[in-house]
N, C-alpha and C positions, 0 to 999 in steps of 0.2 A: 507757568505752570512752574513751579518747581521737585517734582514729583514723575512720572510718566504714569499711567493708570490703568488696569491689564481685571482679566475676570478669568479668574480659577476654578468658578464651582458652576455648572450651571444644571438646573431640574425646573422639571415639570408636569402641570398633572392636567392635563385635559383633553377637550375631545378625539382627537388622530392620536391618541398616547399615554402612558404614564414611567412615561419616567423619554429617558431622550435616542436611544435604542427604537421604540416603538415608534416616536413620532418620525427617527427621521427615517424609515420601514417606509409610513405614511407616505410620508411630502416624494419620498423617491418613487414611490411608486404611482403614488394621483391616487389616494384613500383619499373622504372626506370623509368628517363625527359628522355630518348635520341627517337630520331623522326629523321624525313628529314625537310628541307630545300628545299623550290622547286626555294629557289634563290636564291642559291647555286649552283646550277642544273645550274640555265639558267643564270650562270656567268659562265661559261668553268669546276668549276670545277667537278675536279674524284671522288667528294664524297660529300653525302649531309647529311651524317650525322651532330649530334651535340645533345647535351644536350636542349631546346627547356625556352626558358628563358622569362617572360613575360619581359616589359618597360615600365613602367605605367610615364604615363603624371604626373607632378609633380605639375601643374595648381593646385590653392587651397591652397594649401600647401608649397610654397618656393612663393616667392616675382617672379615677372619675372625678375629681374636686377640678383638675387641667378640664374636662372632655368640658365639663361646666359653662364653660365660661366661652367656649368655638364654635364660633355661629359655621353656613356653611363657607363667609368666603375667609375663616377663622384656621380651619380644617385640607382649606385648599394650597393653604398659604404652607399650615404646617410639611406638604406631603411633598411639596418642591421644593425646598425650604431642607427634608432632612435628603433630599437626594444632590444637592447643590455643595453642604456642608463637605459630605460623604467624598466627594469629587474632589473638595476640595482639599480634603484633607487636614479641614478641621476640627478637631474632638472635643468633647466637651473642658477636657482639663485644658488648651491652646483656649477656651474661651474664658475657663475660671482666671487664668492669669495673666486677661490681656483685653487689653476695651479695646469693642468692635462696636458698631451700630447700628442703625438697624432704619433705611430708607426704604415704603411699599406705601402703593399705588392702589385707592382702596375710597370710591366716591358713594359707597349705596350699601346700608344693611336690611334694607327692608324689609325680611323675613323675622325677625326675631324682633325688631318692631311694631308690629301687625301684629304679631301673637302674641304678646306683653299685651299691648294694649286689648288684644279681643278677651282673654282671661282677665282682666282684672277690669272690663264692663258686665264681664256675663258673672261673674264671682263677685263681685262691688265688694276687691279685699285685695289689697293690693300685693301681698306679703304674698300672692298664688302666682306674681308674675319667674317664682324663685329668686332664690340667688347668686344665679350666671348672668338675668335673664340685660341687666346693665350691660355691663362686659361685655355681648352678645350683640348689644343695640350700635353701640361708636361706632362712626367711622373707623376710628383708630380702633378696631377690634385684636385687629392682622399683630397692629406691631406693639399692644399694651401684653397681648400672649405673649411674638415670638419673645417680648424683650427678657421678661419671667423663665419662660420656656429656657430661653439660651447662653439665659445667665450674663444677655446684656448689660456695658456699658458704657455702650459707645450716646453719638446720635439716634436719637428716641424716634422720632417724626413719620407720621401720615400727610401723604401728600394727594389732597381729593380736588385734578383738576380730570372730569370728568374723563373724556377715551383717547385722553391724554397723563393719564392720571397714570400708567405705570413703566410711562416714560420719563414725566419727570426726574425720579427715585435717583434714576443710574446717571443723567446726565448731574444731579446734584453732588449726588458720592463724584463727581471727572471733579465739581470742583476742588469738593474737601478734602477730598485727597489729594492730587494735585497743590493743593496751597500750601500741603504735610500740618493739616486742619485732624484727623482722621487719617487711619491705615485700615482699618478695612472697614466695608458695610456691605451688611447686608440686602439685597434691592428687589421688587419687585411688584407684579400687583397680584390682585388678586380675583376672581367674579365671581358673586351666585348664581348659579343657578335654575334656581326657583320659579315656582311661577308669579308668587309675590312679588318677585326684582321687578320684574320689566310691563308687567301690563298695563300700565298709564304711557310705556314707548307703543307697547298694541293701539293701545287708544290714537295715539297721536296720525298711528295708518304708516309706521316704518315700517314693519314688516314685508317680508318676499309674502305674496298670497301664490306664489308655485309650489303648491302644500301634492301635488303630482308626483314631481319629480324631484325627493328632496333633496337627494346630490347634484344638485344641478340650479337649487334656487339664490347662492351666492356665486357671480357673475361679476367680481369687478371691471370697471373697464367695456364691460358688453351693453349695445346700442337697445339692448333687450331687457336688462336690470332695473326690476321691479322694487327695488327697495334688500334691507338687512335684516340675514338673522342673528336675530340673538346669538348667542355662548357662551360659556365662562371656565375656569376652572385657577391654577391655578402656575404662577414661575417667579423660579427666585433664578438673582446670579449674585454670585459672591464676589465682588468691585474692590479689588484693595494696590497696593503701590506697589512697582515694579521688586522694591528693597524686600519690603513686606515677603514679595511669595514669594525671591528669593535665599530671604533667610529662611525661610518652612519648608524649601528644595519642593512646594508646587510648581505642578507642571500647567505652563499659563495660558489657558485657550485666545487669547487675542485681546486687542492692543484697545483702551477706548478712545479716540485720541480726540474726541471733540464733541460737542455740545449749544443745538441754537433753539429757540424760542422769542416764542410773539405775540401775542392776541390781535383780532384780530380788531371787537374795538366799537361790532356795526351791525351786530343782529345776533340771537341770545341762538337760533337754530340756522340759522341758512346763514353758510360759509361766504369768505371772499378769496382770493387769490395772491394779493396780494399781503396779507400777511404766514401763511404757509411759506411764499417765496421767500418771505423774511429768516423766518427759522433754519429754510434750510440755503442763506447762505450766510447769516451770522451761523451756521452749526462749519460749514466750510469753511470761513472764514477760521476759524477756532481751532480748529486743525490744521489749518493751514495745508487745505486741500483744496487745487485747481482741479475744473469739473472735470478734465481729464483723468483723473484721480478715481475719481469716481467707477467702482467694477457694475455697481450692481446700488439698486432704488430695493424695499420693501418698503412697498407702497402702502393707506394706511387708507386705502379704498375702500368702500363698506360697501359695495355694489348697490349707492341711493343715486339716484339721477344723476341729481345736483352737487355731491360728497365730489362725486367720482371727475365730476369734466372736471371743476375746481380747481381741484391737485392739478388735474394729466394740463390745466393751463401752467399752472405754479409751477412744474416740474422741466415744464419745455421754458419758462421763463428765465430759469436759473440758470437749466446745461443750455439752451442753446443745441447748438446743431451738434453738439457731443453726445450718440443714442447710447446713453447706460444700456442693461439691460433692466426692468424697471417691470413689478409683479405684484399683486397683491394676497400673499400665503390667509385671507381669510375668506376665497374661494375654498378654501380647505376645512378652515376653520369653523364661520360666520364672524361672529365680529363679538370677540372677547372683553369688549368697555375696557375697561375699568384694567383688566387683565392681559390688554390688547399692548402699550406698548411695550412690556418689559418679551414677552411671548412672542412674538412676534422676531423684538430681538436675536429670542434664542433663537428660534427655524433659520433666520441666518444663521446665524456662530455655528448651525448643525449642518446646512449645505453649505457653507465657506470652508469645514473643517471637512465634510465626503465631496467639495470638488462638485460641485451641483449644482444646478438652477433649477427648484420645482416650476411645475407649467402654472402659470394663468388660469386653473381653467375653469371650464363652461366659456368661454371663450368664443364665439363662434360669429359674432359680428362688429365686428372694433366704436368704441363711441368715434362717432367723427372728431369730433372733441379730441380724440388722447392723438390722433393721426398724429407720425411722427417719431413717437414713441416708440422702442423698440421692444413688445409685447409679445411674450411666447403661449400661444397657447397647448404649446407639449414641452415639457423636462429638458433644458442644457442641460449635455455633462460636460461640464466648463472648472477648472479651474480661476480663483477672486482671488481676491487678498482686501480689495478695498468696496467697504457697504454705509450703508445713510438709511436708520429706518426713521421714519415719517411719523409718527400722533395724532392725531387733530380734537377739538371735542368742544361741543353745543361752549357758548360763551365767548368763543372765539380763543381759545390755550392752545398752544401750537409747542410742538417740542421737536426736535431733531436729533438723532444720533448720531454717530461718526464712529466703524471698527474698522481695525487692520488688523490679518493674519503676524500672531508674536516675529517679530526680531529684533536679534540681537540689540 
């Protein structure tokens, strides 16, 4: 790699907070963002559990022309990106004078597609769908909208990789910037939270049914877990070369050290341990890290019976006897899906900056498959310098990122 790659800004809009400070407080205090959506029950969902995420009206912040092309993923991404750019000190004038790219993870725009189709079927007139419908409906809705809103002229691409969608953009940015092909890229992930987005997942029986205790429903690595809890929002990281950050006088939050990836290649929905282990090893190799260097792993662990057990095996296979702390912040948020790879990197960066590791909430009885891993049910107040974050998705797509506290 020709250039060191760093993070200079982060932004988050999630069920545990709509700013970095709000999220930090939730993580530190063990505050879950999961609740019940009555609309889902009325619609025939087996489980009404979800992360409770607000969808603000952007009137007064954006003009009508900009708003009509932004569906829920675009709104969430815009809110997170505004925060990240502000922290990074990147202004509209800077964006106008420099080539900045965007790589964002998003793998569906279900609400926009369904509502447009419903209108067309009812009115028998395609024009009634509205001029903004097509721009809300494409998976590339986030990158196309934000590239215009922010006058971005660098790489412009959406990564659709199921639940690894938010992680791969950061890894690809690390590669592009490290090789000198770009200086600065806006990266992240977005996930819509409307009921239309995840109805098919509910139909598969993938969701927890623990509706009597919503905040205890997402329980990664717990032996009594019964499924994931869907969630979403928006997460953005400003990724740039160290030289670019120094020229701008920007404060560096952390360094991106490495990126690993793989494909399982054997089943659409059932994971195996081989692919995740390859991704984790490749990440450590690309970062020049030994397993002993890893202080913390933010596990993908979604609270599904098979997925958590398989990941635990993969982590143990790679780490051997090294006992890095392992937790899944999905215990707080549920599964933020296309956003999760980016948001979980941000959650981990927040914890590293503030010297704590959030609890693996709702861990009452450790799954035997995870025996030997250091998974704390309570918060640990500890300084740490290096972490990795796993993200795995349907179709066997795997991504692992490595970060380090910045050192000159």
